[in-house]
C-alpha positions as CSV (number, residue, x, y, z in Angstrom):
1,M,119.6,163.9,-14.2
2,T,116.6,165.8,-14.1
3,P,116.6,168.5,-11.7
4,S,114.3,168.7,-8.9
5,S,111.0,170.8,-9.5
6,P,110.4,173.5,-6.8
7,R,107.0,171.0,-5.6
8,R,109.6,168.1,-4.8
9,T,112.7,170.6,-3.2
10,L,110.2,172.0,-1.0
11,K,108.9,168.6,-0.1
12,R,112.3,167.6,0.3
13,W,112.8,170.9,2.3
14,A,109.7,170.6,4.9
15,G,110.6,166.5,5.3
16,R,113.7,167.4,7.6
17,A,112.6,170.9,8.8
18,P,111.8,170.2,12.6
19,L,108.0,171.4,13.8
20,A,107.2,171.5,9.7
21,M,104.7,168.7,9.9
22,E,103.3,169.5,13.5
23,L,102.4,172.7,12.1
24,D,101.0,171.3,8.8
25,Q,98.7,169.9,11.1
26,R,97.4,173.1,12.6
27,L,97.1,174.9,9.5
28,R,95.5,171.7,7.7
29,P,93.3,169.9,10.2
30,G,90.8,168.4,7.7
31,P,91.1,166.0,4.8
32,G,93.9,167.1,3.6
33,A,95.9,166.7,6.4
34,H,97.0,163.0,5.5
35,P,98.3,161.9,2.2
36,A,95.6,160.2,-0.2
37,G,94.2,157.1,0.8
38,Y,94.9,157.1,4.6
39,G,92.1,158.9,5.9
40,L,91.3,158.0,9.5
41,E,88.1,160.0,9.3
42,R,85.7,157.5,10.5
43,L,87.7,156.1,13.5
44,Q,88.0,159.8,14.5
45,A,84.7,160.3,14.7
46,V,83.8,158.0,16.5
47,L,86.9,158.5,19.2
48,P,85.0,160.4,22.0
49,A,82.5,158.1,22.6
50,W,84.8,155.2,22.8
51,R,86.9,157.3,24.6
52,S,84.2,157.9,27.5
53,A,83.1,154.4,27.6
54,V,86.2,152.9,28.1
55,M,87.1,155.4,30.9
56,A,83.8,154.3,32.3
57,A,84.2,150.8,32.1
58,R,87.9,150.5,33.1
59,P,88.5,148.7,36.7
60,A,89.5,150.4,39.5
61,G,93.6,149.2,41.0
62,P,96.5,148.3,39.5
63,P,96.6,147.6,35.5
64,A,96.2,143.9,35.1
65,G,99.3,144.2,32.6
66,K,101.4,146.2,30.0
67,L,100.7,145.5,26.3
68,L,101.9,147.0,23.0
69,V,99.5,146.7,20.3
70,I,101.3,146.9,16.7
71,A,100.0,149.0,13.6
72,S,100.4,149.7,10.1
73,L,98.5,150.6,6.9
74,R,94.7,152.1,7.7
75,W,92.6,149.3,8.3
76,W,94.6,147.5,10.6
77,V,95.1,151.0,12.5
78,E,91.4,151.2,12.5
79,Y,91.3,147.9,13.6
80,C,94.2,147.8,16.4
81,T,92.6,150.5,17.9
82,A,89.4,149.3,18.8
83,V,91.4,146.1,20.1
84,G,93.3,148.2,22.6
85,L,90.8,150.0,23.4
86,L,88.9,146.8,24.4
87,L,91.7,145.7,26.2
88,S,92.1,149.0,28.0
89,A,88.7,148.6,29.4
90,A,89.4,145.6,30.4
91,G,91.7,146.9,32.9
92,Y,94.9,146.6,30.7
93,D,97.5,149.5,30.4
94,V,97.8,149.4,26.5
95,D,100.2,151.2,23.8
96,L,99.9,151.3,20.2
97,G,102.8,151.3,18.3
98,T,102.4,152.9,14.7
99,F,104.3,152.4,11.1
100,P,102.9,155.3,9.1
101,Y,103.2,153.2,5.7
102,R,100.0,154.0,3.7
103,T,101.3,151.0,1.5
104,W,103.6,148.1,2.0
105,T,105.2,148.1,-1.9
106,D,106.4,151.9,-2.9
107,P,108.4,153.7,-1.3
108,A,107.6,157.1,0.9
109,D,109.6,160.0,1.1
110,D,110.6,162.0,4.4
111,Y,107.6,164.5,3.7
112,D,104.8,162.0,3.5
113,V,106.1,159.9,6.3
114,R,106.3,162.4,8.7
115,R,103.3,164.4,7.5
116,Q,101.2,160.9,7.8
117,N,102.8,160.3,11.3
118,A,102.0,164.0,12.1
119,Y,98.3,163.2,11.2
120,L,98.5,159.7,13.0
121,G,99.6,161.4,16.2
122,R,96.9,164.1,16.2
123,V,94.0,161.5,15.8
124,L,95.3,159.1,18.5
125,G,96.3,161.3,20.5
126,S,93.1,162.0,21.4
127,L,92.7,159.0,23.4
128,K,95.1,159.7,26.2
129,G,94.3,158.4,29.6
130,V,92.8,154.9,28.0
131,L,95.3,154.1,25.1
132,R,99.0,156.0,24.2
133,W,100.1,156.4,21.2
134,R,104.1,155.1,20.4
135,D,105.6,156.5,17.2
136,L,107.7,153.4,15.0
137,S,108.7,155.9,12.5
138,R,112.0,156.8,13.5
139,P,114.5,153.6,13.5
140,D,117.4,153.9,16.2
141,G,120.6,153.9,15.7
142,V,120.8,150.5,17.6
143,K,122.5,147.7,16.0
144,I,120.7,144.3,15.8
145,D,122.9,141.3,15.6
146,G,123.2,138.7,12.7
147,G,120.9,136.0,13.3
148,L,118.1,138.4,13.1
149,V,119.4,140.6,10.0
150,E,119.1,137.0,7.9
151,S,115.3,136.1,9.6
152,L,114.7,139.8,8.5
153,E,116.2,138.8,4.8
154,H,113.7,135.5,5.1
155,Q,110.9,137.7,6.1
156,S,111.8,140.1,3.1
157,L,111.4,137.5,0.8
158,I,108.4,136.1,1.6
159,D,107.2,139.9,1.3
160,V,108.0,139.7,-2.2
161,Q,106.2,136.7,-2.7
162,Y,103.0,137.2,-1.1
163,T,103.2,140.8,-2.8
164,L,103.5,139.3,-6.4
165,Q,101.8,135.8,-5.8
166,K,104.8,134.4,-7.0
167,E,107.3,131.9,-5.3
168,S,109.9,131.8,-7.8
169,L,111.8,135.4,-7.7
170,D,114.5,136.9,-9.5
171,L,116.0,139.2,-7.0
172,Q,118.6,140.5,-9.1
173,P,118.8,144.5,-8.2
174,D,117.7,145.9,-11.5
175,T,114.5,143.8,-11.8
176,P,111.3,144.6,-10.0
177,E,111.5,141.8,-7.5
178,G,114.7,143.2,-6.2
179,R,113.8,146.5,-6.1
180,L,110.6,145.2,-4.2
181,F,112.9,143.1,-2.0
182,A,115.2,146.0,-1.5
183,L,112.4,148.2,-0.3
184,R,111.1,145.3,2.0
185,R,114.3,144.4,3.7
186,S,114.5,148.4,4.2
187,R,111.5,148.4,6.0
188,N,111.7,145.4,8.0
189,L,115.2,146.2,9.3
190,A,113.7,149.7,10.1
191,A,111.0,148.4,11.9
192,A,113.1,146.1,14.0
193,R,115.1,149.2,15.0
194,S,112.7,151.3,15.4
195,V,110.6,148.3,17.9
196,R,113.7,147.3,19.8
197,P,114.5,149.9,22.2
198,L,110.5,150.6,23.2
199,L,110.6,146.2,24.3
200,E,113.9,147.0,26.0
201,R,112.9,150.4,28.0
202,E,109.3,149.4,28.1
203,H,109.2,145.4,29.5
204,Y,105.9,144.8,28.3
205,D,103.8,141.9,29.2
206,A,102.9,141.1,25.7
207,V,103.7,142.6,22.2
208,L,100.1,142.0,20.3
209,I,100.8,141.8,16.5
210,P,98.3,141.3,13.5
211,N,98.9,138.2,11.3
212,G,103.1,138.1,12.5
213,S,103.6,136.4,9.1
214,I,104.2,139.3,6.5
215,L,105.4,142.7,6.5
216,E,106.3,145.2,9.6
217,F,103.9,142.5,11.3
218,G,106.5,139.8,10.8
219,A,109.5,141.9,11.4
220,V,108.0,143.0,14.6
221,Y,107.4,139.1,15.5
222,R,110.6,138.1,14.7
223,T,112.2,140.7,17.1
224,S,110.1,140.2,19.9
225,R,110.9,136.5,19.7
226,Q,114.4,137.2,19.5
227,M,114.4,139.3,23.0
228,D,112.4,136.3,24.6
229,G,109.3,138.5,24.6
230,V,105.8,136.6,24.6
231,A,104.6,137.8,21.0
232,V,100.7,136.8,20.3
233,T,99.9,137.3,16.7
234,F,95.9,137.2,15.6
235,E,94.2,136.8,12.5
236,F,90.6,136.1,11.0
237,G,89.0,133.1,8.8
238,E,86.2,132.6,7.3
239,Q,83.6,133.2,10.6
240,R,82.7,136.4,11.7
241,E,82.9,137.4,14.9
242,R,85.7,135.0,15.5
243,M,89.5,135.4,16.1
244,W,92.5,133.2,15.6
245,I,95.1,134.0,18.4
246,A,98.5,132.2,18.5
247,R,100.8,132.7,21.9
248,N,104.5,132.4,20.6
249,A,103.1,131.4,17.1
250,E,102.1,132.8,14.0
251,A,98.6,133.2,14.1
252,M,98.7,132.2,9.9
253,R,100.4,128.9,11.1
254,L,97.3,127.3,12.9
255,D,98.8,125.9,15.3
256,T,96.6,123.6,16.5
257,R,98.6,121.0,18.7
258,G,97.9,122.1,22.2
259,L,94.2,122.1,21.6
260,W,94.8,118.5,19.6
261,A,96.6,117.4,23.0
262,A,94.3,118.5,25.4
263,R,90.7,117.6,23.6
264,G,91.5,115.6,20.7
265,E,90.6,112.2,22.2
266,A,87.5,113.6,23.2
267,S,84.8,111.9,21.6
268,L,81.7,114.1,19.7
269,V,78.5,114.1,21.2
270,P,75.5,113.7,18.8
271,D,74.6,117.6,18.2
272,R,78.4,118.4,17.5
273,V,78.3,115.8,15.0
274,D,74.8,117.0,13.4
275,R,76.8,120.7,13.9
276,L,79.3,119.7,12.1
277,S,77.5,117.7,9.1
278,D,75.0,121.0,8.9
279,L,78.3,123.0,8.0
280,N,79.9,120.4,5.6
281,L,76.5,120.4,3.6
282,A,76.6,124.2,3.4
283,R,80.0,124.1,2.5
284,R,78.7,121.7,-0.3
285,G,76.0,124.1,-1.5
286,E,75.9,127.8,-2.0
287,A,74.4,128.9,1.3
288,S,76.9,130.2,4.1
289,W,75.8,128.9,7.6
290,G,76.1,130.3,11.0
291,T,78.9,132.6,11.5
292,F,80.6,131.6,8.4
293,A,80.3,134.4,6.1
294,R,81.4,132.9,2.9
295,R,79.7,131.3,-0.1
296,W,82.3,128.1,-0.9
297,Q,81.2,126.4,-4.1
298,A,80.6,128.8,-7.2
299,G,78.3,126.5,-8.5
300,R,75.6,123.9,-6.9
301,S,76.4,120.3,-6.8
302,Q,75.2,118.2,-9.7
303,G,76.6,114.6,-8.2
304,A,79.4,112.9,-8.8
305,L,78.6,111.0,-12.0
306,A,77.2,114.1,-13.5
307,A,80.2,115.8,-12.5
308,A,82.2,112.5,-14.3
309,A,80.2,112.8,-17.6
310,Q,81.0,116.8,-17.7
311,L,84.5,116.0,-17.3
312,G,84.9,113.4,-19.3
313,L,86.0,111.2,-16.4
314,D,85.9,107.1,-16.0
315,P,84.8,106.5,-12.8
316,E,86.0,102.5,-13.1
317,R,89.8,104.5,-13.5
318,P,91.7,105.5,-10.7
319,I,90.7,109.3,-9.8
320,V,93.1,111.7,-8.0
321,L,91.9,115.2,-6.7
322,L,94.4,117.9,-6.2
323,C,93.7,120.6,-4.7
324,T,95.7,123.6,-4.8
325,N,96.2,126.8,-2.5
326,V,96.7,130.2,-4.1
327,V,100.3,130.8,-4.8
328,G,101.9,133.3,-2.6
329,D,98.5,133.3,0.0
330,S,100.1,133.5,3.4
331,L,98.4,130.2,4.1
332,A,100.6,128.3,2.2
333,L,103.7,130.7,1.4
334,D,107.2,129.1,3.8
335,R,105.1,126.1,4.5
336,Q,107.5,123.4,2.5
337,V,107.8,120.1,3.8
338,F,110.1,119.6,1.0
339,G,111.3,121.1,-2.1
340,A,110.9,124.9,-2.8
341,G,106.7,125.5,-2.5
342,M,103.7,124.7,-3.4
343,A,104.5,125.6,-7.1
344,A,107.4,123.0,-7.0
345,W,105.0,120.5,-5.6
346,L,102.5,121.3,-8.2
347,S,104.5,120.7,-11.1
348,E,106.2,117.4,-9.8
349,T,102.7,115.9,-9.1
350,V,101.9,116.8,-12.8
351,R,104.8,115.3,-14.2
352,F,104.6,112.0,-12.2
353,M,101.0,111.5,-13.0
354,A,101.7,111.9,-16.7
355,A,103.8,108.9,-16.6
356,H,100.9,107.0,-15.3
357,P,98.0,106.9,-18.0
358,Q,96.1,104.0,-16.1
359,A,95.0,106.7,-13.5
360,Q,93.2,110.3,-14.0
361,L,94.3,113.4,-12.4
362,V,91.7,116.5,-12.0
363,V,94.1,119.6,-10.6
364,R,91.1,122.1,-8.9
365,I,92.6,125.5,-8.9
366,H,91.9,127.4,-6.4
367,P,88.4,129.8,-6.4
368,G,90.7,132.6,-4.9
369,E,92.9,133.1,-7.9
370,M,90.0,134.3,-9.6
371,R,91.3,137.6,-7.7
372,G,95.0,137.3,-10.0
373,A,97.3,135.5,-9.1
374,G,101.2,136.9,-9.6
375,H,102.1,132.6,-10.8
376,P,98.5,130.8,-11.7
377,S,98.5,127.3,-11.3
378,A,96.9,126.7,-14.5
379,E,100.2,128.6,-16.0
380,I,102.7,126.5,-13.5
381,V,100.7,122.9,-15.1
382,R,101.1,124.4,-18.6
383,E,104.9,124.8,-18.4
384,S,105.2,121.4,-16.4
385,L,103.4,119.8,-19.1
386,P,104.0,121.6,-22.6
387,E,101.8,118.4,-24.5
388,Q,98.8,117.9,-21.8
389,P,97.8,114.4,-21.7
390,A,94.2,113.8,-21.8
391,H,94.1,112.2,-18.2
392,V,95.0,115.3,-16.6
393,L,92.3,117.5,-16.5
394,V,92.8,121.2,-14.8
395,I,89.8,123.0,-13.3
396,P,89.5,126.9,-13.5
397,P,89.1,129.1,-10.5
398,D,85.9,130.4,-11.8
399,S,84.7,126.8,-13.1
400,A,81.2,126.0,-12.0
401,V,82.2,122.4,-11.5
402,N,81.2,121.3,-7.7
403,T,84.7,120.9,-5.7
404,Y,82.6,118.5,-3.4
405,D,81.0,116.4,-6.8
406,L,84.9,115.8,-7.5
407,I,85.6,114.8,-3.7
408,E,82.7,112.0,-4.4
409,L,84.4,110.6,-7.6
410,A,88.6,111.2,-6.1
411,D,90.0,107.6,-4.6
412,V,92.8,109.6,-3.6
413,G,93.5,113.3,-2.6
414,L,96.5,115.5,-2.7
415,V,96.5,119.0,-0.8
416,Y,99.3,121.5,0.2
417,T,97.9,123.1,2.8
418,T,94.2,124.0,1.8
419,T,91.0,122.7,4.5
420,V,89.8,120.7,1.9
421,G,92.0,117.8,2.4
422,M,90.8,117.8,5.8
423,E,87.6,117.2,4.3
424,M,88.4,114.9,2.2
425,A,89.7,112.9,5.0
426,M,86.2,113.0,6.4
427,Q,84.9,111.3,3.6
428,G,86.9,108.2,4.0
429,I,89.4,109.6,1.2
430,P,92.9,108.5,1.6
431,V,94.6,112.4,1.5
432,I,98.5,112.8,1.0
433,V,99.8,115.9,2.5
434,A,102.5,117.8,0.7
435,G,102.9,121.2,2.7
436,N,103.1,121.9,6.4
437,T,99.4,122.6,7.3
438,H,97.8,122.3,10.6
439,Y,96.4,119.0,10.4
440,R,99.3,117.2,8.9
441,G,100.6,114.7,11.4
442,K,97.3,114.3,13.6
443,G,96.6,110.9,11.9
444,F,94.3,110.7,9.6
445,T,96.7,111.9,6.9
446,I,99.5,110.3,4.9
447,D,102.4,112.5,5.4
448,P,105.7,112.1,3.4
449,P,108.7,113.5,4.9
450,D,110.6,113.9,1.4
451,L,109.8,113.8,-2.1
452,P,110.8,110.3,-2.6
453,A,108.8,109.1,-0.2
454,Y,105.7,111.4,-1.4
455,L,106.2,110.0,-5.1
456,Q,106.0,106.4,-3.3
457,A,102.8,107.3,-0.8
458,L,100.8,108.5,-4.3
459,A,102.2,105.1,-6.4
460,K,100.7,102.9,-3.4
461,A,97.8,104.9,-3.1
462,L,97.0,104.2,-7.0
463,A,97.7,100.5,-6.6
464,E,96.0,100.3,-3.7
465,R,92.9,102.1,-4.3
466,T,91.5,101.5,-0.9
467,R,89.2,104.1,1.9
468,L,90.4,105.4,5.1
469,P,89.7,102.6,7.9
470,E,86.7,104.1,9.9
471,P,88.8,105.2,13.2
472,Q,91.2,107.5,10.8
473,V,87.4,108.7,9.6
474,E,86.0,109.3,12.5
475,L,89.6,110.8,14.0
476,A,89.0,113.4,11.1
477,W,85.8,114.1,12.6
478,R,86.8,115.0,15.8
479,Y,89.5,117.0,14.3
480,A,87.5,119.1,12.3
481,Y,84.9,120.2,15.1
482,R,87.6,121.2,17.0
483,F,89.2,123.2,14.5
484,F,86.2,124.9,13.1
485,F,84.3,125.1,16.4
486,E,86.9,125.2,19.7
487,Y,90.2,126.7,17.7
488,P,88.6,130.0,16.8
489,F,87.9,132.8,19.8
490,A,84.7,134.5,20.1
491,F,84.9,138.7,19.5
492,P,82.9,141.1,18.1
493,W,84.7,142.3,15.4
494,H,86.1,141.0,12.0
495,L,89.0,142.6,9.9
496,I,86.5,142.5,6.7
497,G,83.7,144.9,7.1
498,F,84.6,145.8,10.6
499,W,82.4,149.2,10.5
500,D,79.4,147.0,9.7
501,D,80.5,144.5,12.5
502,V,81.0,148.2,14.6
503,A,77.5,149.0,13.7
504,A,76.1,146.1,14.8
505,R,78.3,145.5,18.1
506,P,79.6,149.1,19.0
507,L,82.4,149.6,21.4
508,P,80.8,151.1,23.7
509,E,78.2,148.8,24.3
510,V,80.7,145.5,23.9
511,V,82.7,147.2,27.1
512,R,79.6,146.7,29.5
513,P,80.4,144.2,32.0
514,A,78.4,141.8,31.0
515,R,79.2,141.8,27.1
516,L,82.8,142.3,27.9
517,E,82.6,139.2,30.0
518,A,81.5,137.0,26.9
519,Y,84.9,138.1,25.1
520,R,87.2,137.4,28.3
521,P,88.7,134.3,27.0
522,A,89.9,136.2,23.9
523,L,91.1,139.1,25.9
524,Q,93.1,136.9,28.4
525,A,94.8,135.1,25.2
526,L,95.5,139.0,23.3
527,A,97.2,139.5,26.7
528,G,99.4,137.1,26.6
529,H,98.1,134.4,29.1
530,P,99.1,131.1,28.2
531,I,95.8,129.7,26.4
532,D,94.2,126.8,28.3
533,W,92.8,124.6,25.3
534,S,91.0,121.7,27.9
535,Q,88.2,124.1,28.0
536,P,85.6,124.1,25.7
537,R,84.9,127.4,24.8
């Protein structure tokens, strides 16, 4: 065993010594006060002005409710501080609980954890009177029951899949995946033990949790729900100034059942049809639109026939368009209706289609895989079909082929959870949904419950080669409008580009009564009030 260096020995001593980190903060208050990569200098610079604005904006009288906002990782600490202050300005008593980790993949020794925690306490402690900081770095000795332990084991598996963007894992202790699983299990159990006594003691009206599906956020969500507390999760899609909010559900699951039950029967008036049509045209092209910041297609539309010629497709033979998700993305993980996940569904589908040469399969790989997937979809296809037949085509993520040209060619659409399935149904294409996506079961898709039913539905669609009836197409349009324009809540800042949003909409301006009122529905939803989906926003 290699002897410890004097530096590591000193770090171990300092990490355990009482008040050592507090003294460190007094002696080193500048940029060196935190481990590399976890500086909050931008946040620290604006906090005095933010605190003054919130103090001035807070209404007189008793608090409207008591809330706990959870934060971990630098960017979420910045964002959740702003969310907490906005709720404080609206009259709520707000605590901000933080986990002091720089990454979710690397072990952290006591020295760095305590040093970062002391730094967080110094920065966030300046908000006394408008936001109370809660230290979640020290797991209590409280025991958690077997049901929660089992739930956190599953959470840890999802964390590894999310991190490595792989669904199939080798969790033996001596493998990289096994070591990461052990770390995530340890962190998630510690998070549950840290937050449970606080929830028992403080009796919050709601716990606000980013994402709610992964990492410490998922662990806190599962702990809160196991205790029958109100857990509110929030996340972001592709729209600026919009936020997804879910009460007692994971925001990334996009549970639209309440909205659809309340407003699904309402027809679209012409101006709403036009609005959705404009968005649909933008998604087909290379432009952004409205609050949607994303450019959806890398290549300009050339038309369906041009795409068919480029790819060597025969428009006279049935064409099946399969659009993947990114393997391991949190919008697709743990969404299996049958099988082991998206990768298993992709494998089953390409093997089935390889045996049906009378039709053509086009696999359009999600452009998000250009960022680097742990188990790329193209590799999954190669592993499933070592000798890929000519009637099975794979369109790589960086291809300039426009997906919406492919949609025009398609006779059948196959999807896991991607929104493209909803858009194909809007064009009258029968869509078979294999994953537990938000638009499954809404009346305009084919939703098989198991693998035999899925393959049977695919064979039937190839044989019949029919279009969706007009009532189902109209239903898809109604749903799409609700999802894009009524499901997200108006909110001043997005997580991505947060500081650019803050520059455009500074918190001291947002907390002014007239501006704050525009975000009242989101603030009430974040505070745990039941969401009234019957009122359009």
